SERO-4910 file (N, C-alpha, C, O; in steps of 0.05 Angstrom, whole numbers):
BEGIN
 pado doro    nc1    nc2    nc3   cac1   cac2   cac3    cc1    cc2    cc3    oc1    oc2    oc3
  Met    A   2004   1822   2504   1988   1831   2482   1980   1811   2468   1956   1808   2461
  Val    A   2000   1795   2461   1999   1769   2441   2002   1743   2445   2001   1725   2428
  Ser    A   2008   1740   2474   2018   1717   2486   2004   1704   2511   2010   1682   2521
  Tyr    A   1988   1720   2518   1973   1715   2542   1949   1727   2543   1946   1750   2536
  Asn    A   1926   1707   2553   1899   1720   2553   1896   1731   2588   1881   1749   2593
  Glu    A   1912   1717   2608   1910   1719   2634   1932   1733   2644   1954   1731   2632
  Lys    A   1930   1749   2668   1952   1757   2683   1964   1736   2694   1950   1717   2699
  His    A   1992   1732   2699   2010   1716   2712   2029   1733   2732   2053   1738   2728
  Asn    A   2016   1739   2753   2033   1757   2773   2041   1740   2796   2045   1751   2818
  Glu    A   2043   1714   2793   2053   1699   2815   2079   1708   2829   2083   1709   2853
  Ala    A   2094   1713   2813   2121   1719   2824   2121   1747   2845   2139   1751   2862
  Asn    A   2101   1763   2842   2097   1784   2862   2092   1773   2886   2098   1790   2904
  Gly    A   2083   1752   2896   2079   1742   2921   2051   1745   2933   2047   1739   2956
  Glu    A   2032   1755   2915   2010   1762   2926   1985   1744   2916   1963   1753   2912
  Asn    A   1991   1715   2912   1971   1697   2901   1956   1707   2874   1933   1701   2868
  Asn    A   1973   1722   2861   1963   1729   2834   1938   1746   2836   1921   1748   2818
  Asn    A   1936   1759   2860   1909   1779   2863   1917   1808   2859   1899   1825   2864
  Asp    A   1940   1817   2850   1947   1840   2846   1944   1844   2819   1940   1825   2803
  Gly    A   1945   1871   2809   1945   1876   2776   1913   1873   2764   1896   1858   2774
  Ala    A   1911   1887   2744   1884   1883   2733   1879   1862   2719   1898   1849   2709
  Asn    A   1851   1856   2717   1844   1830   2708   1835   1832   2677   1835   1812   2663
  Asp    A   1827   1856   2669   1821   1865   2642   1845   1868   2619   1847   1889   2606
  Asn    A   1858   1852   2617   1882   1855   2596   1881   1862   2568   1900   1869   2554
  Asp    A   1856   1860   2561   1850   1865   2529   1872   1851   2512   1882   1864   2494
  Ser    A   1880   1825   2516   1899   1814   2506   1889   1791   2491   1866   1784   2496
  Trp    A   1903   1776   2472   1896   1749   2459   1921   1735   2456   1940   1744   2444
  Asn    A   1920   1709   2468   1944   1691   2468   1945   1677   2437   1963   1661   2432
  Cys    A   1928   1683   2419   1930   1670   2392   1929   1642   2392   1934   1630   2371
  Gly    A   1921   1628   2415   1920   1598   2415   1932   1583   2432   1929   1558   2434
  Ala    A   1949   1597   2448   1965   1578   2469   1973   1601   2491   1981   1624   2484
  Glu    A   1971   1594   2513   1982   1611   2539   2009   1612   2545   2019   1592   2556
  Gly    A   2025   1635   2537   2051   1631   2544   2069   1618   2521   2056   1612   2501
  Pro    A   2091   1613   2520   2110   1609   2500   2097   1579   2491   2086   1562   2505
  Thr    A   2105   1580   2463   2092   1553   2453   2116   1546   2429   2132   1564   2423
  Asp    A   2118   1523   2418   2135   1509   2394   2119   1510   2367   2128   1503   2345
  Asp    A   2089   1521   2372   2074   1519   2346   2081   1539   2325   2079   1563   2330
  Pro    A   2088   1532   2304   2101   1551   2282   2079   1572   2276   2082   1596   2275
  Ala    A   2050   1555   2270   2029   1578   2264   2024   1597   2287   2022   1622   2284
  Ile    A   2023   1585   2308   2017   1610   2332   2037   1629   2333   2032   1653   2334
  Asn    A   2064   1620   2331   2089   1641   2336   2082   1659   2309   2082   1683   2312
  Ala    A   2076   1649   2288   2078   1671   2263   2051   1685   2268   2051   1707   2257
  Leu    A   2031   1680   2277   2007   1695   2280   2014   1718   2300   2007   1741   2296
  Arg    A   2028   1710   2322   2036   1730   2343   2058   1748   2330   2059   1772   2335
  Glu    A   2075   1738   2313   2094   1758   2305   2080   1779   2287   2085   1803   2290
  Arg    A   2064   1771   2268   2045   1789   2252   2028   1806   2271   2026   1830   2265
  Gln    A   2015   1799   2292   2000   1815   2308   2016   1835   2323   2006   1856   2330
  Arg    A   2039   1830   2328   2057   1851   2338   2064   1870   2321   2067   1892   2330
  Arg    A   2068   1865   2292   2072   1885   2275   2045   1903   2268   2046   1926   2262
  Asn    A   2025   1889   2271   1999   1904   2269   1992   1924   2288   1983   1946   2281
  Leu    A   1998   1915   2317   1999   1932   2335   2018   1957   2337   2012   1979   2347
  Phe    A   2039   1950   2327   2060   1971   2330   2054   1992   2307   2057   2016   2311
  Ala    A   2046   1981   2279   2039   1996   2258   2017   2014   2263   2018   2038   2255
  Thr    A   1994   2003   2277   1971   2019   2282   1973   2044   2300   1959   2064   2298
  Leu    A   1995   2039   2318   2004   2057   2335   2020   2079   2320   2010   2101   2320
  Met    A   2040   2076   2308   2055   2095   2288   2036   2108   2267   2040   2131   2261
  Phe    A   2017   2095   2255   2004   2110   2236   1976   2124   2244   1962   2134   2227
  Ser    A   1970   2123   2272   1950   2138   2281   1960   2168   2287   1983   2174   2294
  Glu    A   1937   2185   2282   1946   2214   2288   1950   2218   2314   1940   2204   2332
  Gly    A   1968   2242   2319   1979   2244   2348   2007   2238   2353   2022   2227   2336
  Val    A   2015   2246   2378   2044   2233   2383   2046   2199   2390   2030   2189   2407
  Pro    A   2061   2187   2379   2059   2159   2385   2073   2152   2415   2095   2162   2421
  Met    A   2061   2138   2431   2069   2133   2453   2073   2102   2460   2055   2086   2464
  Met    A   2100   2096   2460   2107   2067   2462   2120   2067   2488   2130   2085   2501
  Trp    A   2119   2040   2493   2130   2031   2518   2163   2025   2513   2170   2007   2497
  Gly    A   2180   2038   2526   2208   2028   2523   2216   2002   2527   2214   1990   2549
  Gly    A   2227   1991   2502   2233   1960   2512   2214   1949   2488   2226   1932   2474
  Asp    A   2190   1954   2480   2173   1941   2459   2191   1937   2432   2191   1917   2417
  Glu    A   2206   1959   2428   2226   1958   2400   2241   1933   2404   2250   1922   2383
  Leu    A   2246   1921   2426   2268   1900   2431   2255   1874   2438   2267   1855   2447
  Ser    A   2227   1877   2431   2212   1852   2442   2215   1843   2467   2216   1819   2472
  His    A   2217   1863   2485   2215   1855   2516   2188   1844   2527   2165   1853   2521
  Thr    A   2194   1824   2543   2167   1810   2556   2167   1810   2583   2188   1809   2596
  Lys    A   2146   1810   2591   2142   1809   2624   2130   1783   2630   2120   1779   2652
  Asn    A   2130   1763   2611   2118   1740   2616   2088   1741   2628   2081   1725   2645
  Gly    A   2075   1757   2621   2048   1754   2630   2044   1772   2654   2022   1777   2662
  Asn    A   2066   1783   2665   2064   1795   2695   2052   1828   2685   2064   1843   2670
  Asn    A   2032   1831   2694   2020   1860   2686   2024   1878   2711   2009   1898   2710
  Asn    A   2042   1876   2735   2043   1893   2755   2071   1886   2766   2073   1871   2785
  Thr    A   2093   1895   2754   2119   1891   2761   2133   1911   2778   2157   1917   2775
  Tyr    A   2116   1921   2795   2129   1941   2812   2146   1933   2832   2158   1950   2845
  Cys    A   2148   1908   2837   2170   1897   2859   2188   1879   2844   2199   1860   2855
  Gln    A   2191   1885   2817   2212   1862   2804   2233   1878   2793   2230   1896   2776
  Asp    A   2260   1870   2804   2284   1886   2795   2300   1858   2778   2319   1844   2786
  Asn    A   2287   1858   2758   2306   1830   2744   2297   1833   2713   2291   1854   2702
  Glu    A   2299   1809   2702   2292   1810   2673   2262   1816   2665   2255   1817   2641
  Leu    A   2245   1818   2684   2216   1826   2676   2215   1855   2673   2197   1866   2661
  Thr    A   2234   1869   2684   2234   1901   2682   2260   1911   2667   2260   1934   2658
  His    A   2284   1895   2663   2306   1903   2652   2308   1896   2621   2309   1873   2612
  Ala    A   2309   1921   2605   2309   1910   2577   2339   1901   2565   2361   1911   2571
  Ser    A   2332   1880   2548   2362   1864   2544   2364   1870   2510   2348   1865   2492
  Trp    A   2388   1881   2508   2397   1886   2476   2409   1859   2467   2422   1861   2445
  Glu    A   2410   1838   2476   2417   1814   2466   2394   1804   2443   2375   1791   2451
  Leu    A   2395   1808   2423   2372   1804   2402   2378   1780   2384   2399   1778   2372
  Asp    A   2356   1761   2385   2362   1738   2365   2350   1747   2338   2343   1770   2334
  Glu    A   2350   1728   2319   2341   1738   2293   2315   1747   2290   2309   1765   2274
  Gly    A   2296   1737   2305   2270   1746   2306   2264   1777   2317   2248   1793   2307
  Lys    A   2281   1782   2339   2281   1806   2348   2292   1828   2337   2284   1851   2339
  Arg    A   2317   1818   2322   2327   1842   2303   2308   1847   2281   2306   1870   2273
  Lys    A   2293   1827   2272   2281   1834   2250   2255   1855   2254   2247   1872   2238
  Phe    A   2243   1847   2283   2223   1868   2292   2233   1895   2298   2220   1916   2296
  Leu    A   2257   1892   2305   2271   1923   2306   2270   1933   2283   2261   1956   2282
  Asp    A   2275   1925   2265   2282   1936   2236   2252   1941   2222   2250   1956   2203
  Phe    A   2233   1930   2232   2204   1936   2226   2200   1960   2238   2193   1980   2225
  Val    A   2205   1960   2270   2199   1991   2281   2214   2013   2268   2203   2035   2263
  Arg    A   2240   2009   2262   2255   2029   2249   2238   2042   2223   2234   2066   2220
  Thr    A   2230   2021   2206   2218   2024   2182   2192   2046   2186   2189   2066   2172
  Cys    A   2174   2038   2207   2151   2050   2216   2156   2077   2224   2142   2095   2215
  Thr    A   2178   2081   2242   2187   2109   2253   2195   2126   2227   2186   2149   2224
  Arg    A   2211   2116   2212   2222   2130   2188   2194   2139   2174   2190   2163   2171
  Ile    A   2176   2121   2165   2156   2132   2149   2140   2156   2161   2132   2176   2150
  Trp    A   2136   2147   2192   2119   2167   2207   2139   2198   2206   2129   2221   2208
  Arg    A   2161   2194   2204   2178   2221   2206   2175   2236   2178   2172   2261   2177
  Glu    A   2174   2219   2156   2178   2228   2128   2148   2237   2120   2146   2254   2102
  Gln    A   2128   2229   2129   2099   2237   2120   2079   2257   2137   2065   2252   2157
  Pro    A   2082   2278   2123   2072   2303   2139   2043   2297   2148   2034   2305   2170
  Val    A   2028   2281   2130   1998   2274   2136   1994   2257   2164   1974   2259   2178
  Leu    A   2016   2242   2169   2015   2239   2199   2025   2250   2224   2028   2239   2246
  Gln    A   2031   2277   2217   2039   2294   2238   2021   2321   2238   2029   2344   2244
  Arg    A   1998   2313   2231   1978   2342   2231   1978   2351   2254   1980   2336   2273
  Arg    A   1978   2378   2254   1970   2400   2276   1942   2405   2279   1937   2410   2302
  Lys    A   1921   2405   2262   1899   2407   2263   1882   2380   2260   1891   2359   2250
  Phe    A   1854   2385   2269   1839   2361   2268   1829   2358   2239   1830   2378   2225
  Phe    A   1820   2337   2231   1807   2332   2209   1778   2344   2208   1762   2343   2228
  Val    A   1772   2354   2180   1746   2361   2175   1723   2340   2165   1700   2340   2173
  Gly    A   1733   2325   2149   1719   2298   2139   1697   2310   2114   1676   2298   2110
  Arg    A   1704   2331   2101   1690   2339   2079   1710   2354   2061   1730   2365   2070
  Pro    A   1703   2355   2032   1718   2369   2015   1729   2398   2022   1713   2413   2032
  Ile    A   1756   2406   2019   1766   2428   2025   1769   2444   2000   1778   2435   1979
  Arg    A   1761   2469   2004   1768   2486   1977   1761   2473   1950   1778   2470   1933
  Gly    A   1739   2466   1948   1728   2458   1928   1735   2432   1914   1724   2423   1894
  Ser    A   1757   2418   1928   1765   2392   1920   1742   2373   1926   1726   2375   1945
  Glu    A   1744   2353   1908   1723   2328   1910   1735   2310   1934   1719   2295   1944
  Ile    A   1760   2311   1942   1772   2293   1956   1771   2304   1985   1775   2328   1989
  Lys    A   1765   2288   2004   1763   2297   2035   1789   2292   2046   1805   2275   2036
  Asp    A   1795   2308   2066   1821   2304   2082   1826   2274   2092   1847   2261   2093
  Ile    A   1799   2268   2100   1801   2236   2116   1780   2221   2102   1759   2234   2099
  Ser    A   1781   2195   2091   1758   2184   2082   1762   2152   2086   1783   2142   2084
  Trp    A   1739   2138   2092   1738   2115   2100   1723   2093   2080   1699   2097   2073
  Phe    A   1736   2070   2071   1727   2056   2049   1721   2027   2058   1736   2017   2075
  Gly    A   1703   2015   2049   1699   1986   2049   1711   1971   2031   1720   1984   2011
  Pro    A   1716   1941   2030   1731   1929   2010   1717   1928   1985   1728   1916   1966
  Asp    A   1692   1941   1981   1690   1939   1956   1697   1966   1941   1690   1970   1917
  Gly    A   1710   1980   1956   1722   2007   1943   1703   2036   1945   1711   2058   1938
  Asn    A   1682   2031   1954   1663   2050   1960   1668   2065   1987   1679   2052   2005
  Glu    A   1660   2089   1991   1666   2103   2013   1646   2092   2036   1623   2084   2030
  Met    A   1653   2092   2056   1633   2076   2082   1610   2102   2088   1614   2126   2090
  Asp    A   1589   2092   2090   1564   2112   2103   1559   2099   2128   1571   2079   2136
  Asp    A   1539   2113   2141   1527   2107   2169   1516   2081   2170   1517   2069   2191
  Ser    A   1506   2069   2149   1498   2040   2152   1521   2022   2152   1521   2003   2167
  Ala    A   1539   2025   2139   1564   2010   2139   1576   2010   2164   1584   1988   2173
  Trp    A   1580   2033   2179   1593   2035   2207   1574   2023   2229   1585   2016   2250
  Gln    A   1545   2019   2226   1534   2005   2245   1530   1975   2239   1517   1961   2255
  Arg    A   1541   1964   2217   1540   1935   2216   1561   1924   2234   1582   1935   2238
  Gly    A   1554   1899   2247   1565   1884   2258   1589   1866   2253   1606   1855   2267
  Asp    A   1583   1866   2227   1603   1839   2215   1624   1854   2193   1637   1843   2174
  Val    A   1625   1883   2201   1655   1893   2186   1676   1885   2196   1679   1890   2220
  His    A   1694   1872   2184   1721   1867   2193   1741   1875   2177   1763   1866   2182
  Thr    A   1737   1895   2153   1757   1901   2134   1748   1932   2128   1725   1937   2124
  Leu    A   1768   1951   2129   1762   1978   2124   1788   1990   2116   1808   1977   2122
  Gly    A   1792   2013   2103   1807   2026   2091   1806   2057   2099   1784   2067   2100
  Met    A   1828   2072   2105   1827   2099   2114   1844   2112   2096   1867   2104   2096
  Arg    A   1837   2133   2080   1851   2150   2063   1862   2177   2079   1847   2191   2093
  Leu    A   1884   2182   2077   1892   2210   2088   1904   2227   2064   1924   2220   2051
  Ala    A   1891   2247   2060   1900   2264   2034   1924   2280   2040   1923   2298   2056
  Gly    A   1945   2276   2029   1972   2288   2036   1974   2315   2023   1992   2330   2030
  Asp    A   1953   2323   2001   1951   2350   1988   1929   2364   2000   1919   2382   1986
  Leu    A   1919   2358   2025   1895   2374   2038   1904   2375   2064   1886   2374   2080
  Ile    A   1929   2377   2074   1937   2383   2101   1925   2410   2110   1913   2413   2131
  Asp    A   1928   2429   2092   1917   2453   2103   1932   2465   2124   1921   2476   2143
  Glu    A   1959   2464   2121   1978   2473   2142   2002   2486   2125   2006   2479   2102
  Thr    A   2018   2506   2140   2040   2515   2129   2064   2513   2147   2062   2511   2171
  Gly    A   2085   2512   2134   2111   2510   2147   2121   2534   2157   2107   2554   2156
  Glu    A   2146   2536   2169   2156   2551   2185   2162   2583   2167   2163   2606   2176
  Arg    A   2165   2577   2142   2169   2602   2117   2143   2602   2104   2143   2608   2080
  Gly    A   2122   2597   2114   2094   2600   2105   2089   2584   2076   2071   2590   2060
  Glu    A   2105   2567   2073   2100   2548   2046   2077   2526   2058   2076   2518   2081
  Pro    A   2064   2521   2039   2042   2498   2044   2057   2469   2047   2074   2460   2033
  Ile    A   2045   2458   2070   2056   2431   2079   2042   2414   2055   2018   2418   2049
  Val    A   2057   2394   2041   2043   2375   2022   2060   2350   2029   2084   2350   2037
  Gly    A   2043   2328   2025   2059   2301   2027   2045   2280   2010   2025   2287   1997
  Asp    A   2053   2259   2011   2042   2231   2003   2015   2231   2013   2010   2239   2036
  Thr    A   1996   2223   1994   1969   2205   2002   1972   2184   2011   1988   2170   1998
  Leu    A   1961   2175   2032   1967   2151   2044   1935   2132   2047   1913   2142   2051
  Leu    A   1943   2108   2043   1917   2090   2048   1922   2068   2071   1938   2050   2065
  Leu    A   1911   2067   2093   1917   2047   2109   1892   2027   2108   1869   2036   2110
  Leu    A   1898   1999   2103   1881   1975   2102   1884   1961   2125   1907   1960   2134
  Leu    A   1863   1949   2139   1861   1931   2161   1840   1914   2154   1818   1919   2144
  Asn    A   1850   1892   2163   1830   1867   2162   1835   1849   2187   1855   1835   2189
  Asn    A   1819   1849   2204   1819   1833   2228   1806   1806   2227   1802   1791   2246
  His    A   1799   1802   2199   1785   1775   2197   1809   1751   2190   1829   1758   2178
  Trp    A   1805   1726   2197   1827   1708   2198   1831   1701   2167   1851   1688   2162
  Glu    A   1814   1707   2147   1812   1698   2122   1826   1723   2101   1826   1747   2107
  Glu    A   1834   1716   2082   1841   1738   2063   1820   1750   2050   1804   1735   2038
  Arg    A   1816   1779   2049   1796   1791   2035   1809   1808   2009   1829   1822   2012
  Pro    A   1797   1806   1988   1805   1828   1966   1793   1852   1970   1769   1854   1975
  Phe    A   1813   1875   1968   1805   1906   1973   1807   1922   1949   1828   1927   1938
  Val    A   1783   1931   1940   1785   1946   1911   1798   1974   1926   1790   1983   1947
  Leu    A   1820   1984   1910   1832   2006   1920   1820   2033   1911   1813   2034   1887
  Pro    A   1818   2054   1925   1805   2073   1912   1819   2084   1891   1843   2079   1889
  Ala    A   1805   2102   1873   1816   2118   1852   1834   2135   1856   1833   2148   1877
  Thr    A   1854   2139   1837   1878   2162   1837   1877   2180   1820   1858   2179   1804
  Lys    A   1894   2198   1819   1898   2217   1798   1910   2197   1771   1921   2176   1774
  Pro    A   1904   2210   1744   1911   2185   1722   1940   2183   1724   1950   2161   1718
  Glu    A   1958   2205   1734   1984   2197   1735   1999   2181   1760   2023   2176   1764
  His    A   1979   2175   1775   1984   2161   1800   1979   2132   1799   1961   2123   1785
  Val    A   1998   2116   1815   1989   2090   1823   1992   2092   1856   2001   2111   1870
  Trp    A   1981   2067   1863   1992   2057   1891   2010   2043   1896   2014   2024   1880
  Glu    A   2025   2047   1918   2051   2036   1923   2052   2026   1953   2049   2042   1971
  Thr    A   2058   2000   1957   2054   1990   1982   2080   2000   1999   2101   2000   1986
  Met    A   2081   2007   2024   2099   2018   2039   2105   1997   2063   2128   1992   2071
  Ile    A   2084   1988   2072   2082   1968   2092   2064   1945   2088   2041   1949   2082
  Asp    A   2073   1919   2091   2055   1898   2092   2061   1878   2115   2083   1867   2117
  Thr    A   2040   1874   2135   2049   1862   2159   2051   1835   2157   2060   1821   2175
  Arg    A   2040   1826   2130   2042   1796   2121   2068   1785   2120   2073   1762   2129
  Asp    A   2089   1807   2106   2109   1799   2103   2129   1822   2097   2135   1828   2074
  Pro    A   2139   1833   2122   2152   1861   2123   2178   1863   2103   2188   1884   2099
  Asp    A   2188   1838   2093   2209   1838   2073   2203   1834   2045   2220   1830   2028
  Ala    A   2176   1835   2042   2168   1836   2013   2174   1861   1995   2171   1885   2003
  Pro    A   2180   1855   1975   2184   1878   1954   2159   1897   1952   2136   1889   1952
  His    A   2167   1924   1949   2138   1938   1946   2124   1930   1919   2136   1919   1900
  Arg    A   2099   1934   1920   2084   1930   1898   2067   1953   1887   2055   1968   1903
  Thr    A   2064   1958   1863   2047   1979   1853   2021   1972   1843   2020   1953   1828
  Ile    A   2000   1983   1848   1973   1973   1838   1959   1996   1829   1964   2018   1839
  Arg    A   1943   1993   1811   1924   2020   1801   1895   2021   1815   1880   2003   1823
  Gly    A   1892   2047   1816   1864   2050   1832   1843   2036   1819   1839   2040   1794
  Gly    A   1826   2018   1832   1806   2004   1817   1808   1977   1816   1790   1961   1811
  Asp    A   1837   1970   1824   1845   1940   1822   1840   1932   1852   1836   1947   1871
  Lys    A   1841   1905   1851   1839   1888   1876   1863   1882   1889   1879   1870   1875
  Phe    A   1871   1887   1916   1892   1883   1929   1885   1862   1951   1868   1864   1968
  Pro    A   1902   1839   1946   1895   1817   1967   1906   1820   1992   1930   1818   1996
  Leu    A   1887   1827   2011   1893   1831   2036   1892   1811   2055   1869   1802   2060
  Phe    A   1916   1800   2069   1917   1773   2083   1902   1780   2105   1898   1803   2112
  Gly    A   1893   1754   2117   1884   1754   2143   1899   1765   2163   1923   1764   2163
  Arg    A   1883   1779   2183   1895   1795   2204   1923   1802   2198   1944   1791   2204
  Ser    A   1918   1828   2180   1940   1842   2176   1934   1870   2166   1911   1877   2159
  Leu    A   1958   1887   2166   1955   1913   2161   1971   1920   2134   1991   1907   2128
  Val    A   1963   1938   2118   1982   1947   2096   1976   1976   2094   1954   1986   2096
  Leu    A   2003   1990   2090   2003   2018   2082   2010   2024   2056   2032   2017   2048
  Leu    A   1995   2038   2042   2000   2045   2013   2003   2074   2010   1989   2086   2026
  Arg    A   2018   2091   1991   2017   2115   1985   2011   2119   1954   2016   2100   1939
  Thr    A   1999   2141   1944   2001   2145   1916   2027   2157   1910   2039   2172   1925
  Ile    A   2036   2149   1886   2060   2158   1876   2058   2161   1845   2041   2149   1832
  Leu    A   2079   2180   1833   2077   2179   1806   2087   2155   1792   2105   2143   1804
  Gln    A   2080   2146   1770   2085   2120   1759   2118   2124   1755   2132   2108   1767
  Glu    A   2128   2140   1744   2158   2144   1739   2174   2144   1769   2199   2146   1769
  Glu    A   2164   2143   1788   2176   2144   1813   2171   2115   1832   2179   2111   1855
  Ala    A   2162   2103   1821   2150   2076   1831   2177   2060   1839   2193   2060   1820
  Gly    A   2185   2049   1858   2207   2030   1862   2231   2049   1874   2252   2040   1883
  Gln    A   2226   2076   1872   2250   2092   1883   2250   2091   1913   2230   2090   1927
  Glu    A   2278   2092   1923   2275   2097   1954   2262   2118   1964   2249   2115   1985
  Met    A   2262   2139   1953   2255   2167   1960   2246   2181   1941   2259   2184   1920
  Thr    A   2215   2194   1945   2206   2209   1926   2212   2239   1929   2225   2248   1947
  His    A   2201   2257   1910   2210   2283   1919   2194   2295   1943   2205   2313   1956
  Arg    A   2170   2285   1951   2160   2293   1974   2174   2286   2000   2178   2302   2018
  Gln    A   2181   2259   1999   2199   2253   2024   2223   2270   2025   2230   2281   2046
  Ala    A   2237   2274   2001   2261   2290   2003   2251   2322   2011   2267   2334   2026
  Asp    A   2231   2333   2005   2219   2355   2017   2217   2356   2048   2224   2375   2061
  Ala    A   2206   2334   2058   2200   2329   2085   2230   2327   2103   2232   2337   2125
  Leu    A   2248   2316   2091   2277   2315   2103   2290   2339   2105   2303   2346   2124
  Arg    A   2286   2356   2082   2298   2378   2079   2284   2400   2101   2299   2416   2112
  Arg    A   2259   2400   2105   2248   2414   2126   2257   2409   2155   2263   2427   2171
  Asp    A   2259   2378   2159   2271   2370   2184   2299   2381   2186   2309   2386   2208
  Ala    A   2314   2386   2164   2343   2393   2167   2341   2423   2178   2354   2431   2197
  His    A   2323   2436   2163   2320   2465   2167   2314   2471   2190   2323   2491   2199
  Arg    A   2294   2452   2209   2289   2461   2234   2309   2455   2256   2311   2467   2277
  Gly    A   2327   2433   2247   2349   2427   2261   2370   2445   2263   2381   2450   2284
  Arg    A   2377   2456   2239   2396   2482   2243   2385   2502   2256   2399   2512   2274
  Ala    A   2359   2513   2251   2345   2534   2265   2350   2530   2297   2357   2549   2312
  Ala    A   2346   2508   2305   2348   2499   2335   2375   2500   2346   2378   2508   2369
  Asn    A   2398   2491   2329   2424   2494   2338   2433   2523   2340   2450   2530   2356
  Gln    A   2421   2542   2320   2430   2567   2319   2415   2581   2346   2428   2598   2360
  Ala    A   2394   2575   2351   2379   2588   2373   2393   2581   2399   2390   2595   2419
  Asp    A   2410   2557   2401   2425   2548   2428   2452   2560   2426   2467   2559   2445
  Ser    A   2458   2572   2406   2490   2578   2399   2492   2599   2425   2472   2611   2433
  Pro    A   2516   2603   2438   2524   2624   2457   2524   2653   2443   2520   2675   2455
  Leu    A   2530   2651   2421   2534   2681   2405   2506   2689   2405   2504   2714   2409
  Leu    A   2483   2676   2402   2454   2686   2401   2442   2693   2428   2420   2705   2429
  Arg    A   2457   2686   2450   2446   2691   2475   2450   2722   2487   2441   2728   2509
***
């Protein structure tokens, strides 16, 4: 996806005629392995962008086993006849591969802890029960909600998606309302940095970064609604609203609630499997 523009199926013995020709991939400036540090840095960021986009989309994330280990098929998109390193996942990870695995673990942890990413109902895209906030909203870099004309423009490279964690409109197993953090996903496919005006929050809340694919090791930042966030070129950022006094904490009360719900479901499943209940 990030290292090859064209298929490289020569090893299959069919003169590279097998496999699809429309790979929908971009090599970031060089075909295959390269020593160019700028290209390699861009490829790593693009890998983080792709995986984070998958994990923070609605629905069940479907990933290819081995992607988390940075497995590559060296451009071969039809490895049906390969019983070798092209199809065998390797757990021998160098520093770069371990860092990407850590990033994958961070994304999957966020997916598990955030109820708004695990909705069971479709969005309605309008205010619910008299609220002025929609369950899903789309924003331009000026901080204003996108209208039809914005969607039809061909020069839009930067946008934001807000998912309201208090408008999920679903209940848990005991009938309690499911409430989570409100998330904001910022996407910039332009090669240059773009300032993004963050949407307004409740007075007691601020925005806190959870993921920034520019630098996954960067400390979390807090930004007030209405302030500008420097969105790096070709990057993705995930933020959440948080009480100012909870900023910087490893776990908020809503994350703790989500983990307690998971633990309760696990206990219920174990009890259902118990021979005493059969």
